[in-house]
Residue frames relative to the residue before (quaternion, step in Angstrom):
aa qw qx qy qz dx dy dz
M 1.0000 0.0000 0.0000 0.0000 0.00 0.00 0.00
I 0.7980 0.0641 -0.0052 0.5992 3.62 0.94 -0.99
H 0.0326 0.7810 -0.6225 0.0386 3.59 -0.88 0.89
L 0.0393 -0.7776 0.6274 -0.0147 3.54 -0.67 1.18
E 0.0431 -0.8008 0.5969 -0.0230 3.55 -0.83 1.04
N 0.8308 -0.1928 0.0711 0.5172 3.49 -0.39 1.36
A 0.2538 0.8075 -0.4960 0.1937 3.53 1.03 0.80
S 0.0243 -0.7996 0.5987 -0.0395 3.56 -0.78 1.09
K 0.0695 -0.7757 0.6251 0.0529 3.57 -1.17 0.54
T 0.0314 -0.7891 0.6119 -0.0439 3.51 -0.79 1.17
Y 0.1935 -0.7708 0.6011 0.0847 3.55 -0.91 1.00
Q 0.3086 -0.7356 0.5716 0.1919 3.56 -0.94 0.86
T 0.0023 0.7949 -0.6063 0.0230 3.63 -0.75 1.00
A 0.7014 -0.4595 0.3452 0.4215 3.52 -1.35 0.17
D 0.7112 0.4354 -0.2483 0.4930 3.55 1.18 -0.54
G 0.7037 -0.4270 0.2577 0.5061 3.52 1.33 0.14
P 0.6921 -0.4873 0.3101 0.4329 3.64 -1.20 0.10
V 0.1744 -0.7373 0.6427 0.1137 3.53 -1.19 0.75
H 0.2513 -0.7779 0.5658 0.1079 3.53 -0.72 1.20
A 0.1801 -0.8325 0.5187 0.0733 3.58 -0.01 1.32
L 0.7833 0.0492 -0.0181 0.6194 3.57 1.09 -0.79
A 0.1278 -0.8155 0.5633 0.0372 3.56 -0.89 0.85
E 0.8375 -0.2366 0.1247 0.4764 3.58 -0.39 1.30
I 0.1408 0.8019 -0.5548 0.1713 3.57 0.72 1.12
S 0.0353 0.7815 -0.6227 0.0177 3.59 -0.87 0.93
M 0.2507 0.7579 -0.5657 0.2068 3.58 -0.69 1.08
D 0.2158 -0.7575 0.6037 0.1235 3.53 -1.29 0.46
V 0.0719 -0.7620 0.6424 0.0383 3.50 -1.06 0.81
P 0.2680 -0.7858 0.5372 0.1486 3.60 -0.34 1.24
P 0.6531 -0.4933 0.3846 0.4267 3.61 -1.23 0.37
G 0.8222 0.2726 -0.2102 0.4534 3.54 -1.10 0.84
E 0.5546 0.6002 -0.4079 0.4073 3.59 1.19 0.27
F 0.2649 -0.7193 0.6180 0.1747 3.57 -1.18 0.62
V 0.0129 -0.8179 0.5737 -0.0412 3.59 -0.46 1.22
V 0.1851 -0.7666 0.6099 0.0787 3.54 -0.85 1.04
V 0.1389 -0.7898 0.5939 0.0640 3.61 -0.77 1.03
R 0.0140 -0.8036 0.5934 -0.0432 3.54 -0.63 1.15
G 0.2808 0.7376 -0.5905 0.1688 3.49 -1.39 0.24
P 0.6153 -0.5662 0.3933 0.3821 3.58 -1.20 0.35
S 0.6859 -0.4451 0.3610 0.4485 3.58 -1.24 0.25
G 0.7963 0.2709 -0.2006 0.5022 3.60 -0.89 0.89
S 0.5135 0.6756 -0.4171 0.3255 3.58 1.19 0.08
G 0.6141 -0.5830 0.3373 0.4114 3.57 1.29 -0.26
K 0.3612 0.7759 -0.4611 0.2344 3.54 1.31 0.09
S 0.7169 0.4295 -0.2603 0.4836 3.62 0.76 -1.00
T 0.5966 0.5585 -0.3548 0.4542 3.58 1.08 -0.62
L 0.6165 0.5398 -0.3365 0.4640 3.53 1.01 -0.82
L 0.6746 0.4974 -0.3008 0.4550 3.58 0.90 -0.91
T 0.6531 0.5171 -0.3327 0.4421 3.60 0.93 -0.78
L 0.6425 0.5092 -0.3246 0.4717 3.59 1.11 -0.65
V 0.6706 0.4838 -0.2999 0.4757 3.57 0.89 -0.89
G 0.7021 0.4639 -0.2545 0.4766 3.60 1.06 -0.72
G 0.4664 -0.6966 0.4387 0.3236 3.59 1.23 -0.02
L 0.4230 0.6976 -0.4787 0.3244 3.61 1.19 0.45
S 0.7708 0.0293 -0.0754 0.6319 3.57 1.27 -0.21
R 0.4557 -0.6815 0.5094 0.2617 3.55 -1.27 0.41
P 0.5153 -0.6083 0.4802 0.3659 3.59 -1.11 0.53
S 0.5139 -0.6174 0.5015 0.3212 3.50 -1.25 0.54
S 0.7598 -0.0887 0.0373 0.6430 3.51 1.26 -0.57
G 0.6644 0.4783 -0.3675 0.4414 3.57 -1.23 0.41
R 0.4476 -0.6859 0.5162 0.2505 3.51 -1.34 -0.05
V 0.0841 -0.7437 0.6604 0.0609 3.56 -1.22 0.71
I 0.0172 -0.8072 0.5868 -0.0620 3.55 -0.46 1.24
V 0.0065 0.8001 -0.5962 0.0653 3.57 -0.65 1.11
A 0.8359 -0.0493 -0.0236 0.5462 3.59 -0.74 1.12
G 0.7426 -0.4380 0.2125 0.4600 3.55 0.99 0.89
E 0.6532 0.5038 -0.3188 0.4667 3.59 1.25 -0.11
D 0.3202 -0.7105 0.5928 0.2031 3.52 -0.94 0.95
L 0.3200 -0.8148 0.4511 0.1738 3.56 -0.13 1.30
R 0.5756 0.6005 -0.3767 0.4076 3.56 1.16 -0.49
L 0.6935 0.4915 -0.2607 0.4578 3.56 1.17 -0.66
L 0.6181 0.5557 -0.3509 0.4314 3.62 1.24 -0.20
N 0.4361 -0.6781 0.5191 0.2836 3.57 -1.02 0.74
A 0.7364 -0.4283 0.2557 0.4570 3.64 -1.20 0.19
S 0.6971 0.4718 -0.3030 0.4469 3.63 0.83 -0.95
A 0.6403 0.5201 -0.3244 0.4630 3.60 1.05 -0.73
R 0.6362 0.5111 -0.3222 0.4799 3.56 1.04 -0.75
A 0.6374 0.5272 -0.3335 0.4523 3.62 0.99 -0.77
R 0.6557 0.4990 -0.2972 0.4824 3.52 1.00 -0.85
F 0.6214 0.5523 -0.3224 0.4526 3.54 0.99 -0.81
R 0.6623 0.5064 -0.2888 0.4707 3.56 0.92 -0.97
A 0.6747 0.5002 -0.3044 0.4494 3.59 0.87 -0.90
E 0.7284 0.4453 -0.2456 0.4591 3.61 0.96 -0.79
R 0.8260 0.3296 -0.1134 0.4429 3.56 0.89 -0.92
I 0.7986 0.2963 -0.1150 0.5110 3.60 1.08 -0.71
G 0.1902 -0.7317 0.6419 0.1282 3.55 -1.20 0.70
F 0.1891 -0.7913 0.5760 0.0795 3.56 -0.92 1.02
V 0.0495 -0.7588 0.6492 0.0174 3.49 -1.12 0.84
F 0.0863 -0.8276 0.5545 0.0139 3.60 -0.68 1.10
Q 0.6524 -0.5189 0.3868 0.3944 3.58 -1.18 0.36
T 0.7774 0.3492 -0.1689 0.4951 3.59 0.97 -0.89
F 0.5829 -0.6777 0.3261 0.3077 3.59 1.18 0.69
H 0.0306 -0.8362 0.5424 0.0755 3.64 0.81 -1.04
L 0.2690 0.7364 -0.5605 0.2670 3.59 0.89 0.97
V 0.4682 -0.6570 0.5195 0.2817 3.55 -1.21 0.65
P 0.4061 -0.7807 0.4067 0.2452 3.62 -0.31 1.22
Y 0.7351 0.4273 -0.2643 0.4552 3.63 0.96 -0.63
L 0.6016 0.5177 -0.3777 0.4769 3.62 1.28 0.14
T 0.5212 -0.6126 0.4853 0.3429 3.51 -1.23 0.51
V 0.7068 -0.4414 0.3313 0.4425 3.52 -1.30 0.19
V 0.6951 0.4600 -0.2993 0.4644 3.64 0.75 -0.95
E 0.6357 0.5125 -0.3285 0.4747 3.63 1.08 -0.68
N 0.6302 0.5367 -0.3475 0.4405 3.60 1.01 -0.62
V 0.6554 0.4760 -0.2998 0.5039 3.54 1.15 -0.63
A 0.6811 0.5068 -0.2869 0.4438 3.57 0.89 -0.96
V 0.5589 0.6232 -0.3923 0.3812 3.61 1.12 -0.50
A 0.6056 0.5649 -0.3586 0.4308 3.60 1.20 -0.35
A 0.4507 0.7084 -0.4438 0.3133 3.63 1.22 -0.25
L 0.4970 -0.6524 0.4836 0.3060 3.55 -0.98 0.85
P 0.6422 -0.5620 0.3518 0.3846 3.60 -1.09 0.62
D 0.7698 0.3376 -0.1959 0.5050 3.57 1.02 -0.74
S 0.2592 0.7907 -0.5121 0.2131 3.58 1.25 0.48
K 0.2069 -0.7529 0.6137 0.1171 3.53 -1.10 0.78
G 0.7221 0.4690 -0.3085 0.4042 3.54 -1.24 0.35
A 0.7049 -0.4884 0.3358 0.3896 3.50 -1.37 -0.02
V 0.2185 -0.8105 0.5318 0.1120 3.55 0.06 1.28
R 0.6806 0.4856 -0.3040 0.4567 3.59 0.77 -0.95
R 0.6510 0.5134 -0.3405 0.4435 3.61 0.96 -0.70
R 0.6366 0.4936 -0.3371 0.4873 3.60 1.04 -0.68
A 0.6393 0.5150 -0.3352 0.4623 3.64 0.92 -0.83
S 0.6596 0.5066 -0.3118 0.4593 3.59 0.90 -0.85
A 0.6718 0.4963 -0.3066 0.4565 3.59 0.92 -0.86
L 0.6219 0.5331 -0.3328 0.4672 3.59 1.05 -0.69
L 0.6828 0.4832 -0.2814 0.4702 3.54 0.92 -0.88
E 0.5844 0.5384 -0.3741 0.4781 3.59 1.13 -0.54
E 0.6367 0.5301 -0.3359 0.4480 3.58 0.94 -0.84
F 0.7303 0.4267 -0.2242 0.4840 3.57 1.07 -0.74
G 0.5550 -0.6497 0.3662 0.3685 3.53 1.29 0.37
L 0.5800 0.5927 -0.3671 0.4214 3.60 1.11 0.58
G 0.2783 0.8013 -0.4909 0.1988 3.55 1.19 0.47
H 0.6773 0.4829 -0.2879 0.4746 3.56 1.19 -0.52
R 0.6860 0.4941 -0.2628 0.4649 3.53 1.30 -0.05
L 0.3112 0.8221 -0.4514 0.1534 3.59 1.30 -0.01
N 0.7966 0.2990 -0.1467 0.5045 3.58 0.89 -0.90
H 0.4527 0.6326 -0.4798 0.4057 3.59 1.22 0.49
R 0.3919 -0.6813 0.5636 0.2541 3.51 -1.36 0.38
P 0.7076 -0.4961 0.2761 0.4207 3.61 -1.14 0.50
A 0.6462 0.5505 -0.3310 0.4121 3.59 0.99 -0.78
E 0.6673 0.5021 -0.2838 0.4713 3.55 1.29 -0.40
L 0.6259 0.5536 -0.3095 0.4539 3.58 1.36 -0.02
S 0.5098 -0.5728 0.5319 0.3592 3.54 -1.28 0.25
T 0.6460 -0.5059 0.3773 0.4294 3.60 -1.25 0.28
G 0.6413 0.5329 -0.3308 0.4420 3.59 1.00 -0.73
E 0.6462 0.5059 -0.3062 0.4824 3.54 1.03 -0.81
C 0.6356 0.5337 -0.3370 0.4445 3.58 1.00 -0.77
Q 0.6669 0.4849 -0.3091 0.4738 3.57 0.99 -0.78
R 0.6137 0.5204 -0.3609 0.4715 3.63 1.04 -0.58
V 0.6120 0.5241 -0.3456 0.4809 3.59 1.02 -0.72
A 0.6513 0.5183 -0.3093 0.4599 3.60 0.94 -0.89
I 0.6677 0.4842 -0.3128 0.4711 3.59 0.97 -0.72
A 0.6020 0.5462 -0.3406 0.4725 3.55 1.06 -0.76
R 0.6406 0.5103 -0.3145 0.4799 3.61 0.98 -0.85
A 0.6486 0.5314 -0.3153 0.4444 3.58 0.93 -0.86
M 0.7431 0.4205 -0.2118 0.4755 3.57 1.03 -0.79
F 0.4202 0.7613 -0.4376 0.2287 3.56 1.28 -0.25
N 0.7633 0.3649 -0.2024 0.4932 3.63 0.86 -0.91
R 0.4669 -0.7098 0.4153 0.3250 3.57 1.30 0.45
P 0.0918 0.8277 -0.5477 0.0805 3.61 0.68 1.02
K 0.4468 -0.6607 0.5211 0.3036 3.54 -1.27 0.29
L 0.7694 0.2828 -0.1253 0.5589 3.56 1.26 -0.42
I 0.0609 -0.7674 0.6360 0.0530 3.59 -0.94 0.85
L 0.1642 -0.7546 0.6316 0.0692 3.55 -0.97 1.01
A 0.0176 -0.8239 0.5649 -0.0425 3.57 -0.54 1.13
D 0.1631 -0.8018 0.5741 0.0295 3.54 -0.66 1.24
E 0.8122 -0.2283 0.1083 0.5259 3.61 -0.28 1.25
P 0.1221 0.8538 -0.5037 0.0483 3.64 0.80 0.84
T 0.7082 0.4093 -0.2604 0.5130 3.59 1.21 -0.30
G 0.4079 0.7655 -0.4488 0.2148 3.60 1.21 -0.02
N 0.7540 0.3629 -0.2185 0.5020 3.62 1.09 -0.56
L 0.6139 0.5996 -0.3048 0.4132 3.56 1.32 0.10
D 0.4733 -0.6199 0.5259 0.3393 3.56 -1.21 0.41
S 0.7305 -0.4637 0.2654 0.4254 3.57 -1.25 0.32
D 0.6484 0.5252 -0.3345 0.4380 3.63 0.95 -0.73
N 0.7088 0.4331 -0.2636 0.4905 3.56 0.85 -0.93
A 0.5746 0.5620 -0.3741 0.4627 3.60 1.13 -0.59
G 0.6553 0.5209 -0.3064 0.4531 3.57 0.95 -0.92
T 0.6352 0.5291 -0.3236 0.4603 3.59 1.03 -0.77
V 0.6545 0.5136 -0.3052 0.4633 3.56 0.94 -0.89
L 0.6812 0.4895 -0.2851 0.4639 3.55 0.90 -0.91
T 0.5905 0.5477 -0.3521 0.4767 3.58 1.17 -0.64
L 0.6510 0.5134 -0.3236 0.4561 3.63 0.90 -0.83
L 0.6655 0.4782 -0.3054 0.4851 3.59 0.97 -0.84
A 0.6463 0.5081 -0.3312 0.4630 3.61 0.98 -0.73
D 0.6267 0.5313 -0.3337 0.4622 3.58 1.07 -0.72
F 0.6242 0.5223 -0.3251 0.4816 3.57 1.04 -0.83
H 0.6506 0.5156 -0.3020 0.4688 3.61 0.97 -0.84
R 0.6705 0.4986 -0.3125 0.4518 3.62 0.91 -0.84
L 0.6583 0.4861 -0.3118 0.4829 3.59 1.18 -0.41
G 0.6914 -0.5081 0.2605 0.4426 3.57 1.31 0.19
G 0.4960 0.6635 -0.4223 0.3679 3.54 1.32 0.00
T 0.3877 -0.6833 0.5771 0.2229 3.48 -1.38 0.46
V 0.0841 -0.8065 0.5848 0.0208 3.62 -0.85 0.93
L 0.0457 -0.7342 0.6763 0.0371 3.52 -1.08 0.86
L 0.0500 -0.8394 0.5360 -0.0746 3.51 -0.33 1.40
V 0.1788 -0.7628 0.6147 0.0913 3.58 -0.73 1.11
T 0.2038 0.7742 -0.5779 0.1586 3.56 -0.83 0.97
H 0.3129 -0.7134 0.5820 0.2332 3.52 -1.30 0.27
Q 0.5724 0.6282 -0.3607 0.3841 3.59 1.30 -0.04
E 0.4552 -0.6243 0.5599 0.2992 3.51 -1.39 0.41
F 0.2522 -0.7642 0.5764 0.1421 3.56 -1.24 0.49
S 0.3422 -0.6854 0.5995 0.2319 3.49 -1.27 0.53
P 0.6731 -0.5569 0.2944 0.3875 3.62 -1.10 0.58
G 0.0761 -0.7507 0.6552 0.0364 3.48 -1.28 0.65
D 0.5725 -0.6163 0.4108 0.3517 3.58 -0.99 -0.70
A 0.6127 0.4992 -0.3854 0.4764 3.58 1.03 0.65
Q 0.4869 -0.6789 0.4620 0.2976 3.61 -0.82 0.96
Q 0.0219 -0.7984 0.6017 0.0121 3.57 -1.10 0.64
R 0.2354 -0.7053 0.6435 0.1819 3.49 -1.38 0.39
T 0.1912 -0.7775 0.5904 0.1019 3.59 -0.93 0.84
V 0.0947 -0.7687 0.6322 0.0211 3.56 -0.80 1.10
T 0.1683 -0.7934 0.5813 0.0654 3.52 -0.80 1.07
L 0.1635 -0.7861 0.5905 0.0816 3.58 -0.80 1.00
R 0.0479 0.7555 -0.6533 0.0119 3.55 -1.25 0.57
E 0.8567 -0.0430 -0.0260 0.5133 3.51 -0.82 1.13
G 0.7406 -0.4665 0.2186 0.4315 3.52 0.94 0.98
R 0.6907 0.4184 -0.2697 0.5246 3.57 1.31 0.21
I 0.5270 -0.6050 0.4871 0.3450 3.51 -1.24 0.45
E 0.2513 -0.7939 0.5438 0.1044 3.53 -0.65 1.20
S 0.7794 -0.1279 0.1119 0.6031 3.54 1.08 -0.85
A 0.0955 -0.7557 0.6423 0.0847 3.55 -1.35 0.33
T 0.0165 0.8063 -0.5876 0.0657 3.57 -0.70 1.05
T 0.2420 -0.7435 0.6014 0.1644 3.58 -1.15 0.55
S 0.1004 -0.7877 0.6071 0.0309 3.53 -0.97 0.94
A 0.6546 -0.5740 0.3529 0.3426 3.56 -1.25 0.27
S 0.8345 0.1573 -0.0440 0.5263 3.58 1.14 -0.42
V 0.2390 -0.7164 0.6273 0.1900 3.49 -1.36 0.31
S 0.6091 -0.6613 0.3223 0.2963 3.52 -0.96 1.01
R 0.2279 -0.6806 0.6726 0.1803 3.42 -1.48 0.42
S 0.7945 0.1574 -0.0968 0.5784 3.58 1.21 -0.10
C 0.3747 -0.7179 0.5405 0.2284 3.53 -1.16 0.68
R 0.1520 -0.7795 0.5939 0.1290 3.53 -1.23 0.30
């Protein structure tokens, strides 16, 4: 699903170049749940932006679902993201003037056929938000907002979800709910790349943990489970 080959990312700043990632090589096969950890500034979010096609590597290759993202232009990368990848962020990125169901339906591809609103409503029902369909984000709790964001990420039935600190703004109960939704997606065959600084308690899905430090892979370990709750 994901293949990185000596992928590096350097940002030019007024104070000189910043090497966010340095020759990262890793593979994530389809159906794996990978947790990326590391201190602030270690390159976790940069890694996610490269895999998600939100930026291009300064050198090396980033291949996702068979596509070399470096070779795609901006419009092709946008189409690729919409069709293949679901994104979940710490800050939700919901549209404040749209209702909950509209925030999910907005993910529909331009040429989508069928009942978009009906699918969005059904997905929200699955996530326990059937009573919130016509509410706006300001009327929701933070946990509900993140569940809406995950429903939006799953709307186009992606094979890959990229999650950047999705539990960072949540209490332990809501964080557990969010991780359960991601684990459920994984158990149905989806691939998850989750960036977090938090520890996890045992669940029932296998995971690999990759630790970054100063833009490089410091360690990679495989454990028996991925969390349903944070601690």
